[in-house]
C-alpha angles and dihedrals in degrees: 000000000000120000116252120229088256091056094048098048098033096242133131101234123045093231131118123199111218114246096233113188112247093356100063105061128165092274093061095040093051093045091054093047094045088053091059103264128092116273123196133198120218110244095179107154097341116132136152118010094355093056092043090055091052093047091050092054091044095053093042090053101055142012092198127095108293133161144224114214119214129182114215097191094052100050103028128225099296097049091042089055090053091049093048090048091054094048093049094044099041104040136059124246096269088072110091128198120240122193126198099211129353126315123199119280090253090062092052090049093049095050092045091050089054090056095241126143116249128215118184126185114212139175100198137055091235093057092043092055092049093049091050091050087060092053098258131149101244118223110201106209116199126197088256088077125103119238129029115354122225098192149001102253130101117248097251094044091052094046091050093048093047092048090054090053096037111035093165101040127106104247122186122197120226132183135060096012107141104146140040088246090059089047089055090052094052090049089053088052091060108275123136095209142338139254119217124197112151092044089060096045087077097043118119091246095049115112092217115131114263090243090053091050092048093048092052092046093055098038131098127199093273088066092063127083136185107236142155099211099103093072105128104112094009112045129180100030128104117227138196111230141153110277112261139165086270094058090045094052117027092173095074119119116276093232126147112275103172152357134239141178125227117189091334097315120113121226135183116230118217123204108270093029116152090224115113116225113257135185087273093057126102131180133049096355091164089069096049132099107282103180112209135164132212089265091078094097090064094047124088100172133210098098129124112247091248091061091052090052091047091052090058097036095085088063100033103038111141123287093337088097092082099029094059096045097244092121 
Protein backbone atom coordinates (compact mmCIF):
# COMPACT_ATOMS: atom_id res chain seq x y z
CA UNK A 1 0.00 0.00 0.00
CA UNK A 2 1.37 3.43 -0.95
CA UNK A 3 1.41 6.23 1.59
CA UNK A 4 -1.06 9.02 1.03
CA UNK A 5 0.08 12.62 1.14
CA UNK A 6 -1.50 12.84 4.60
CA UNK A 7 0.61 9.94 5.81
CA UNK A 8 3.84 11.38 4.42
CA UNK A 9 3.45 14.91 5.77
CA UNK A 10 1.64 14.03 8.99
CA UNK A 11 -1.54 15.92 8.14
CA UNK A 12 -5.22 14.96 8.26
CA UNK A 13 -6.32 15.76 4.71
CA UNK A 14 -4.29 14.81 1.62
CA UNK A 15 -4.43 18.30 0.19
CA UNK A 16 -1.68 20.80 -0.60
CA UNK A 17 -2.35 24.51 -1.02
CA UNK A 18 -0.22 25.99 -3.79
CA UNK A 19 2.36 28.53 -2.57
CA UNK A 20 1.30 31.32 -4.93
CA UNK A 21 3.63 34.31 -4.84
CA UNK A 22 1.95 37.41 -3.41
CA UNK A 23 -1.42 35.69 -3.09
CA UNK A 24 -0.51 32.98 -0.57
CA UNK A 25 0.64 34.83 2.52
CA UNK A 26 1.07 33.43 6.02
CA UNK A 27 -2.60 34.03 6.83
CA UNK A 28 -3.79 31.71 4.06
CA UNK A 29 -1.08 29.11 4.65
CA UNK A 30 -1.78 28.93 8.38
CA UNK A 31 -5.55 28.76 7.87
CA UNK A 32 -5.15 25.80 5.52
CA UNK A 33 -2.76 23.98 7.85
CA UNK A 34 -4.89 24.65 10.93
CA UNK A 35 -7.82 23.12 9.03
CA UNK A 36 -5.91 19.84 8.63
CA UNK A 37 -4.36 20.15 5.16
CA UNK A 38 -0.91 21.52 4.20
CA UNK A 39 -0.74 25.27 3.67
CA UNK A 40 2.15 26.94 1.91
CA UNK A 41 3.37 30.52 1.79
CA UNK A 42 4.76 31.96 -1.45
CA UNK A 43 8.43 32.82 -1.00
CA UNK A 44 8.95 34.03 -4.60
CA UNK A 45 11.85 36.55 -4.53
CA UNK A 46 11.72 37.33 -0.81
CA UNK A 47 15.05 37.23 1.02
CA UNK A 48 16.58 38.92 4.06
CA UNK A 49 14.31 40.94 6.33
CA UNK A 50 11.26 40.51 4.08
CA UNK A 51 11.49 36.73 4.17
CA UNK A 52 12.22 36.76 7.90
CA UNK A 53 9.05 38.73 8.54
CA UNK A 54 6.98 36.22 6.55
CA UNK A 55 8.59 33.24 8.30
CA UNK A 56 7.94 34.78 11.72
CA UNK A 57 4.23 35.19 10.97
CA UNK A 58 4.07 31.71 9.49
CA UNK A 59 5.56 29.97 12.51
CA UNK A 60 3.53 32.08 14.95
CA UNK A 61 0.33 31.16 13.11
CA UNK A 62 0.49 27.36 13.20
CA UNK A 63 2.34 24.48 14.80
CA UNK A 64 1.13 22.06 12.11
CA UNK A 65 2.95 21.06 8.92
CA UNK A 66 3.17 24.10 6.65
CA UNK A 67 5.38 24.96 3.71
CA UNK A 68 7.47 27.68 2.11
CA UNK A 69 7.45 27.65 -1.69
CA UNK A 70 10.61 28.70 -3.54
CA UNK A 71 11.23 29.02 -7.29
CA UNK A 72 14.77 28.02 -8.35
CA UNK A 73 14.58 29.36 -11.89
CA UNK A 74 13.42 32.81 -10.81
CA UNK A 75 16.02 33.59 -8.15
CA UNK A 76 19.05 31.58 -9.34
CA UNK A 77 21.37 29.35 -7.28
CA UNK A 78 22.89 31.98 -4.98
CA UNK A 79 19.64 33.63 -3.94
CA UNK A 80 17.97 30.23 -3.60
CA UNK A 81 20.77 29.19 -1.25
CA UNK A 82 20.12 32.29 0.86
CA UNK A 83 16.40 31.55 0.94
CA UNK A 84 16.91 27.91 1.91
CA UNK A 85 19.35 28.96 4.64
CA UNK A 86 16.80 31.33 6.11
CA UNK A 87 14.01 28.78 6.07
CA UNK A 88 16.16 26.12 7.71
CA UNK A 89 17.63 28.52 10.29
CA UNK A 90 14.49 30.48 11.15
CA UNK A 91 11.75 27.86 11.24
CA UNK A 92 11.07 24.66 13.22
CA UNK A 93 10.98 21.19 11.69
CA UNK A 94 7.25 21.19 10.95
CA UNK A 95 7.93 23.71 8.14
CA UNK A 96 8.54 21.86 4.87
CA UNK A 97 10.22 23.19 1.74
CA UNK A 98 8.32 23.30 -1.53
CA UNK A 99 10.03 23.93 -4.86
CA UNK A 100 8.32 25.02 -8.06
CA UNK A 101 10.63 23.33 -10.54
CA UNK A 102 13.87 21.55 -9.90
CA UNK A 103 16.68 22.78 -7.66
CA UNK A 104 20.23 21.43 -7.89
CA UNK A 105 21.08 18.12 -6.24
CA UNK A 106 22.99 19.94 -3.50
CA UNK A 107 19.77 21.69 -2.44
CA UNK A 108 17.94 18.38 -2.18
CA UNK A 109 20.79 16.95 -0.10
CA UNK A 110 20.83 19.94 2.20
CA UNK A 111 17.11 19.87 2.90
CA UNK A 112 17.16 16.11 3.44
CA UNK A 113 20.11 16.42 5.83
CA UNK A 114 18.11 18.97 7.84
CA UNK A 115 15.31 16.42 8.23
CA UNK A 116 12.71 18.55 6.43
CA UNK A 117 10.00 17.25 4.14
CA UNK A 118 10.35 18.11 0.46
CA UNK A 119 7.59 18.87 -2.02
CA UNK A 120 8.56 19.45 -5.66
CA UNK A 121 6.20 20.49 -8.46
CA UNK A 122 7.13 19.12 -11.88
CA UNK A 123 5.75 19.09 -15.40
CA UNK A 124 7.70 16.18 -16.88
CA UNK A 125 8.28 12.54 -16.07
CA UNK A 126 12.05 13.04 -16.05
CA UNK A 127 11.87 15.73 -13.37
CA UNK A 128 9.36 13.73 -11.37
CA UNK A 129 11.62 10.69 -11.28
CA UNK A 130 14.57 12.79 -10.19
CA UNK A 131 12.56 14.50 -7.45
CA UNK A 132 11.31 11.15 -6.15
CA UNK A 133 14.85 9.80 -6.08
CA UNK A 134 15.63 12.60 -3.64
CA UNK A 135 12.74 11.62 -1.38
CA UNK A 136 10.32 14.34 -2.45
CA UNK A 137 6.57 14.38 -2.64
CA UNK A 138 6.06 14.79 -6.40
CA UNK A 139 3.41 17.24 -7.55
CA UNK A 140 2.39 16.42 -11.13
CA UNK A 141 1.28 19.70 -12.70
CA UNK A 142 -0.86 19.41 -15.81
CA UNK A 143 -1.52 22.16 -18.32
CA UNK A 144 -4.98 22.57 -16.78
CA UNK A 145 -3.31 24.44 -13.90
CA UNK A 146 -3.34 28.18 -13.43
CA UNK A 147 -0.06 30.02 -13.23
CA UNK A 148 3.26 29.14 -14.80
CA UNK A 149 3.37 25.80 -16.58
CA UNK A 150 6.24 23.37 -16.14
CA UNK A 151 5.41 21.01 -19.01
CA UNK A 152 3.16 20.11 -21.92
CA UNK A 153 1.23 17.13 -20.53
CA UNK A 154 -2.26 16.96 -19.14
CA UNK A 155 -2.62 16.26 -15.44
CA UNK A 156 -3.96 12.71 -15.74
CA UNK A 157 -1.44 11.72 -18.42
CA UNK A 158 1.43 12.93 -16.25
CA UNK A 159 0.10 11.22 -13.12
CA UNK A 160 -0.31 7.95 -15.04
CA UNK A 161 3.17 8.12 -16.55
CA UNK A 162 4.77 8.96 -13.21
CA UNK A 163 2.89 6.17 -11.43
CA UNK A 164 4.20 3.65 -13.96
CA UNK A 165 7.76 4.81 -13.28
CA UNK A 166 7.30 5.38 -9.55
CA UNK A 167 4.95 2.79 -8.07
CA UNK A 168 5.98 3.57 -4.49
CA UNK A 169 6.29 7.36 -4.65
CA UNK A 170 3.87 9.89 -3.20
CA UNK A 171 2.37 11.62 -6.26
CA UNK A 172 0.04 14.60 -5.97
CA UNK A 173 -2.17 15.74 -8.86
CA UNK A 174 -2.34 19.42 -9.75
CA UNK A 175 -4.37 21.33 -12.32
CA UNK A 176 -8.08 21.81 -12.97
CA UNK A 177 -9.30 20.32 -9.67
CA UNK A 178 -12.20 22.46 -8.51
CA UNK A 179 -14.52 19.99 -6.81
CA UNK A 180 -14.39 16.96 -4.50
CA UNK A 181 -15.77 14.85 -7.37
CA UNK A 182 -12.80 15.81 -9.55
CA UNK A 183 -10.46 15.04 -6.63
CA UNK A 184 -11.98 11.57 -6.38
CA UNK A 185 -11.34 10.99 -10.07
CA UNK A 186 -7.68 11.93 -9.86
CA UNK A 187 -7.23 9.61 -6.88
CA UNK A 188 -8.73 6.81 -8.95
CA UNK A 189 -6.21 7.66 -11.68
CA UNK A 190 -3.33 6.97 -9.30
CA UNK A 191 -2.70 10.14 -7.30
CA UNK A 192 -2.07 10.12 -3.54
CA UNK A 193 -3.48 13.59 -2.95
CA UNK A 194 -4.23 16.86 -4.71
CA UNK A 195 -2.84 20.38 -4.88
CA UNK A 196 -5.28 23.29 -5.18
CA UNK A 197 -4.31 26.78 -6.31
CA UNK A 198 -7.19 28.57 -8.02
CA UNK A 199 -9.66 27.41 -5.36
CA UNK A 200 -7.60 29.24 -2.73
CA UNK A 201 -7.13 32.42 -4.77
CA UNK A 202 -10.72 33.30 -3.86
CA UNK A 203 -10.50 32.27 -0.18
CA UNK A 204 -11.13 34.93 2.49
CA UNK A 205 -7.52 34.73 3.67
CA UNK A 206 -6.02 35.02 0.18
CA UNK A 207 -4.14 38.26 -0.49
CA UNK A 208 -5.40 38.40 -4.08
CA UNK A 209 -6.88 41.74 -5.12
CA UNK A 210 -10.67 41.89 -4.86
CA UNK A 211 -10.94 42.39 -8.63
CA UNK A 212 -8.81 39.28 -9.16
CA UNK A 213 -10.99 37.26 -6.78
CA UNK A 214 -14.17 38.44 -8.45
CA UNK A 215 -12.87 37.67 -11.93
CA UNK A 216 -11.90 34.11 -10.93
CA UNK A 217 -15.22 33.53 -9.15
CA UNK A 218 -17.27 34.43 -12.22
CA UNK A 219 -15.02 32.82 -14.86
CA UNK A 220 -15.27 29.48 -16.58
CA UNK A 221 -12.51 27.63 -18.40
CA UNK A 222 -13.21 29.41 -21.69
CA UNK A 223 -12.08 32.66 -20.02
CA UNK A 224 -8.54 31.33 -19.50
CA UNK A 225 -5.70 31.31 -22.01
CA UNK A 226 -2.18 29.93 -22.11
CA UNK A 227 0.10 32.85 -22.89
CA UNK A 228 3.66 34.03 -22.49
CA UNK A 229 3.04 37.79 -22.26
CA UNK A 230 3.48 38.21 -18.50
CA UNK A 231 7.23 37.71 -18.66
CA UNK A 232 8.73 40.68 -16.82
CA UNK A 233 10.27 39.17 -13.71
CA UNK A 234 9.76 35.60 -14.91
CA UNK A 235 10.75 35.13 -18.55
CA UNK A 236 10.64 32.00 -20.67
CA UNK A 237 7.70 30.23 -19.05
CA UNK A 238 4.15 29.92 -20.39
CA UNK A 239 1.32 30.64 -18.00
CA UNK A 240 -2.42 30.06 -17.78
CA UNK A 241 -4.22 33.29 -16.93
CA UNK A 242 -7.57 34.96 -17.37
CA UNK A 243 -7.76 36.61 -20.76
CA UNK A 244 -7.09 40.35 -20.59
CA UNK A 245 -6.29 43.21 -22.94
CA UNK A 246 -2.63 42.34 -22.35
CA UNK A 247 -3.03 38.76 -23.58
CA UNK A 248 -5.02 39.98 -26.58
CA UNK A 249 -2.39 42.53 -27.64
CA UNK A 250 1.22 41.80 -26.65
CA UNK A 251 2.54 44.74 -28.65
CA UNK A 252 1.34 47.38 -26.21
CA UNK A 253 3.88 49.66 -24.54
CA UNK A 254 5.58 48.26 -21.45
CA UNK A 255 4.75 51.28 -19.36
CA UNK A 256 3.99 51.31 -15.65
CA UNK A 257 0.32 50.58 -14.96
CA UNK A 258 0.25 50.20 -11.19
CA UNK A 259 1.95 50.07 -7.83
CA UNK A 260 2.20 47.50 -5.09
CA UNK A 261 3.83 46.94 -1.71
CA UNK A 262 5.67 43.78 -0.69
CA UNK A 263 6.66 43.45 2.96
CA UNK A 264 6.74 47.20 3.36
CA UNK A 265 8.65 47.97 0.16
CA UNK A 266 6.91 49.84 -2.69
CA UNK A 267 7.24 48.66 -6.29
CA UNK A 268 6.04 49.91 -9.66
CA UNK A 269 4.26 47.35 -11.85
CA UNK A 270 4.88 47.50 -15.60
CA UNK A 271 2.42 46.14 -18.13
CA UNK A 272 3.30 42.45 -18.75
CA UNK A 273 4.73 41.98 -15.23
CA UNK A 274 4.55 38.44 -13.83
CA UNK A 275 3.38 39.84 -10.49
CA UNK A 276 -0.19 38.95 -9.56
CA UNK A 277 -2.33 41.81 -8.21
CA UNK A 278 -2.74 41.67 -4.45
CA UNK A 279 -4.71 43.62 -1.88
CA UNK A 280 -1.74 46.04 -1.77
CA UNK A 281 -1.90 46.71 -5.53
CA UNK A 282 -3.40 49.79 -7.15
CA UNK A 283 -3.72 50.77 -10.79
CA UNK A 284 -4.98 48.96 -13.87
CA UNK A 285 -5.55 45.64 -12.14
CA UNK A 286 -7.71 44.42 -15.02
CA UNK A 287 -4.60 44.29 -17.24
CA UNK A 288 -2.43 42.38 -14.77
CA UNK A 289 -1.55 38.69 -14.51
CA UNK A 290 -4.55 36.95 -12.99
CA UNK A 291 -3.45 33.33 -12.85
CA UNK A 292 -6.39 30.96 -13.12
CA UNK A 293 -6.78 27.26 -13.86
CA UNK A 294 -9.51 25.30 -15.60
CA UNK A 295 -11.09 24.60 -12.22
CA UNK A 296 -12.54 28.12 -12.13
CA UNK A 297 -15.95 27.05 -13.45
CA UNK A 298 -16.48 24.96 -10.31
CA UNK A 299 -15.40 27.72 -7.93
CA UNK A 300 -17.77 30.35 -6.54
CA UNK A 301 -15.49 32.05 -4.04
CA UNK A 302 -16.15 33.82 -0.77
CA UNK A 303 -15.33 30.92 1.55
CA UNK A 304 -12.83 30.80 4.39
CA UNK A 305 -9.93 28.47 3.65
CA UNK A 306 -11.11 26.06 6.35
CA UNK A 307 -14.41 25.56 4.52
CA UNK A 308 -12.58 24.77 1.29
CA UNK A 309 -10.50 22.16 3.10
CA UNK A 310 -13.63 20.73 4.73
CA UNK A 311 -15.35 20.42 1.34
CA UNK A 312 -12.52 18.20 0.09
CA UNK A 313 -11.87 16.38 3.37
CA UNK A 314 -14.55 13.74 2.83
CA UNK A 315 -12.59 12.56 -0.22
CA UNK A 316 -9.06 13.30 0.95
CA UNK A 317 -9.17 12.39 4.62
CA UNK A 318 -5.94 10.65 5.67
CA UNK A 319 -5.12 7.09 4.66
CA UNK A 320 -8.75 6.21 4.09
CA UNK A 321 -8.21 6.90 0.37
CA UNK A 322 -6.76 3.48 -0.21
CA UNK A 323 -8.61 1.60 2.47
CA UNK A 324 -12.05 2.45 1.09
CA UNK A 325 -11.21 1.73 -2.53
CA UNK A 326 -11.68 5.27 -3.82
CA UNK A 327 -8.09 5.44 -5.04
